[in-house]
C-alpha positions in Angstrom: 1.0 17.0 -19.2 1.8 20.3 -17.4 1.8 20.6 -13.7 -1.2 22.8 -13.8 -3.2 20.3 -15.8 -2.0 17.4 -13.6 -3.1 19.3 -10.5 -6.6 19.9 -12.0 -6.9 16.2 -12.9 -5.9 15.1 -9.4 -8.4 17.5 -7.8 -11.2 16.2 -10.1 -10.3 12.6 -9.2 -10.3 13.3 -5.4 -13.7 14.9 -5.8 -15.0 12.0 -7.9 -14.2 9.3 -5.2 -17.2 8.9 -3.0 -15.2 7.7 0.0 -13.1 10.8 0.1 -14.1 14.2 1.5 -11.7 16.3 -0.5 -12.8 19.7 0.9 -9.7 19.9 3.2 -7.1 18.2 1.0 -4.5 20.5 -0.7 -2.6 19.5 -3.9 0.6 20.9 -5.2 2.6 19.7 -8.2 6.2 20.3 -9.1 7.6 18.6 -12.2 5.2 15.7 -11.8 6.0 15.3 -8.0 2.7 15.6 -6.1 2.3 16.7 -2.5 -1.0 16.1 -0.7 -1.6 18.2 2.4 -4.5 19.2 4.7 -6.6 16.8 6.8 -9.2 14.1 6.6 -11.5 12.6 9.2 -10.3 9.0 8.9 -7.2 6.9 8.1 -9.2 5.0 5.5 -9.7 8.4 3.6 -6.0 9.1 3.8 -5.2 5.8 2.2 -7.9 6.2 -0.5 -6.6 9.6 -1.5 -3.0 8.2 -1.8 -4.2 5.3 -3.9 -6.3 7.6 -6.2 -3.4 9.9 -6.9 -1.0 7.0 -7.6 -3.3 5.7 -10.3 -3.2 9.0 -12.3 -1.0 9.2 -15.4 1.7 11.8 -15.1 2.3 11.4 -11.4 6.1 10.7 -11.0 6.3 10.6 -7.2 4.0 11.4 -4.2 4.7 13.1 -0.9 1.8 12.4 1.4 1.4 14.9 4.3 -2.3 14.5 5.0 -3.2 14.6 8.7 -5.9 12.4 10.2 -8.2 14.5 12.5 -10.9 12.3 14.0 -14.4 13.6 14.5 -15.2 14.1 18.2 -17.6 11.2 18.1 -15.0 8.9 16.6 -12.6 8.9 19.6 -12.0 5.4 20.9 -9.9 4.1 23.7 -6.8 2.2 22.7 -7.8 -1.0 24.4 -11.1 -1.0 22.6 -9.4 -0.5 19.2 -7.0 -3.3 20.0 -9.9 -5.7 20.8 -11.7 -4.7 17.7 -8.6 -5.1 15.6 -8.0 -8.7 16.9 -11.6 -9.6 16.1 -11.6 -8.2 12.6 -8.3 -9.8 11.8 -9.8 -13.2 12.9 -12.9 -12.6 10.8 -11.3 -11.2 7.6 -8.1 -13.2 7.2 -6.9 -16.8 7.2 -4.0 -16.1 9.5 -4.0 -18.5 12.5 -5.1 -16.9 15.7 -2.1 -15.9 17.9 0.2 -15.3 15.0 -0.3 -11.6 15.0 0.3 -9.2 17.9 -1.6 -5.9 17.9 -0.2 -2.8 19.8 -2.3 0.4 19.9 -0.9 3.7 21.2 -2.7 7.0 20.7 -4.9 5.5 18.0 -2.0 4.2 16.0 -1.9 0.4 15.4 1.3 -1.5 15.2 1.1 -5.1 13.7 3.8 -7.6 14.7 4.3 -11.3 14.0 4.8 -13.7 11.1 2.6 -14.8 8.2 3.2 -17.1 5.3 2.2 -14.9 2.3 2.4 -11.3 1.3 -1.3 -11.1 0.6 -2.0 -12.1 4.2 0.2 -9.1 5.4 -1.8 -6.8 3.1 -5.2 -8.2 4.1 -4.5 -7.8 7.8 -3.5 -4.1 7.3 -6.6 -3.4 5.1 -8.9 -4.9 7.7 -7.8 -2.7 10.6 -7.2 0.6 9.0 -11.0 1.3 8.6 -11.7 0.9 12.3 -13.1 3.9 14.1 -10.5 5.8 16.1 -7.5 4.6 14.0 -5.1 7.4 12.8 -2.4 5.2 11.4 -1.1 1.6 10.8 2.5 0.5 11.1 2.7 -2.9 9.5 5.7 -4.8 10.8 4.5 -8.2 9.9 7.2 -10.4 8.3 7.1 -13.4 6.1 8.2 -16.8 7.4 11.3 -18.1 5.5 10.5 -20.9 3.0 13.4 -23.1 2.3 11.8 -25.2 -0.5 11.6 -22.5 -3.1 13.3 -23.2 -6.5 14.2 -20.8 -9.2 12.4 -17.7 -7.8 13.7 -15.5 -10.7 12.1 -17.7 -13.5 8.8 -17.9 -11.6 8.6 -14.1 -11.3 9.6 -13.5 -14.9 6.9 -16.0 -16.0 4.3 -14.1 -13.8 5.2 -10.8 -15.3 4.7 -12.1 -18.8 1.1 -13.2 -17.8 0.1 -9.6 -17.2 -1.2 -8.1 -20.5 -0.7 -4.5 -19.1 3.0 -4.9 -18.7 5.8 -4.8 -21.2 7.8 -7.5 -19.4 10.8 -7.2 -21.6 11.5 -3.8 -20.1 11.6 -5.2 -16.5 14.7 -6.9 -15.2 14.5 -9.3 -12.2 17.4 -9.9 -9.9 17.3 -12.3 -7.0 19.7 -12.3 -4.1 18.7 -15.0 -1.6 15.1 -14.2 -0.8 15.3 -10.5 -1.8 14.0 -9.5 -5.3 15.1 -6.4 -7.1 13.0 -5.0 -9.9 14.8 -2.7 -12.4 13.9 -1.2 -15.8 11.0 1.0 -17.0 7.3 1.1 -16.7 4.8 3.7 -18.0 2.3 4.0 -15.2 2.5 3.9 -11.4 -0.1 1.1 -11.6 2.3 -1.0 -13.7 4.9 -0.7 -10.8 2.3 -2.0 -8.4 1.4 -4.9 -10.8 5.1 -5.8 -11.1 5.5 -5.7 -7.3 2.5 -8.0 -6.8 3.9 -10.5 -9.3 7.2 -10.6 -7.4 5.4 -11.0 -4.1 3.3 -13.9 -5.5 6.2 -16.2 -5.6 6.8 -18.3 -2.4 10.0 -17.6 -0.6 10.2 -13.9 -1.4 10.7 -11.9 1.9 11.5 -8.5 0.4 10.9 -6.7 -2.9 13.1 -3.7 -3.8 11.3 -1.6 -6.5 13.8 0.3 -8.6 11.5 0.6 -11.6 11.5 4.1 -13.3 8.5 5.8 -14.7 9.1 6.7 -18.3 
């Protein structure tokens, strides 16, 4: 696919997504590397635009430079955002109260603390980024070490084989302590995300390094 065709496809996809106001989003493409620029009115729209572009075939890499410009009516004091964030984390996740610390400065939320699973880390971030007044989220949550994990590599390889969308034989899994490295080739950006989720699904993994190439 040519850069011109890919740009047209991306613009059509952004227009198609009902949660995205694409009027002020700019798209440039150079050899499959996409740059998103311009501005949106919420952090949730910024994330949705990034996710939409990553799912398009032909996108080799993404530089995301979209700015969040809040509507005048959306401005919210940092202490109000912090209180709302703590409440929505408590409602929407199974993380014990007190395990997560929320810091808000200038509308940007920083999450600190420890959780047991990667999905909890992702759920907490998703729950706060839609709050009114939020312009960004810095997720610094870490996973508690689990010492009773056996044969992480075999479990990940078995998980990869369960996904029909993946050609698991083209993915190599290397484990160093609690760090997993994924190497090899996939054909779509979505397949990279599926492989990462498979790696994170195994207890004991504290970091996943994705070195998969799009081919």
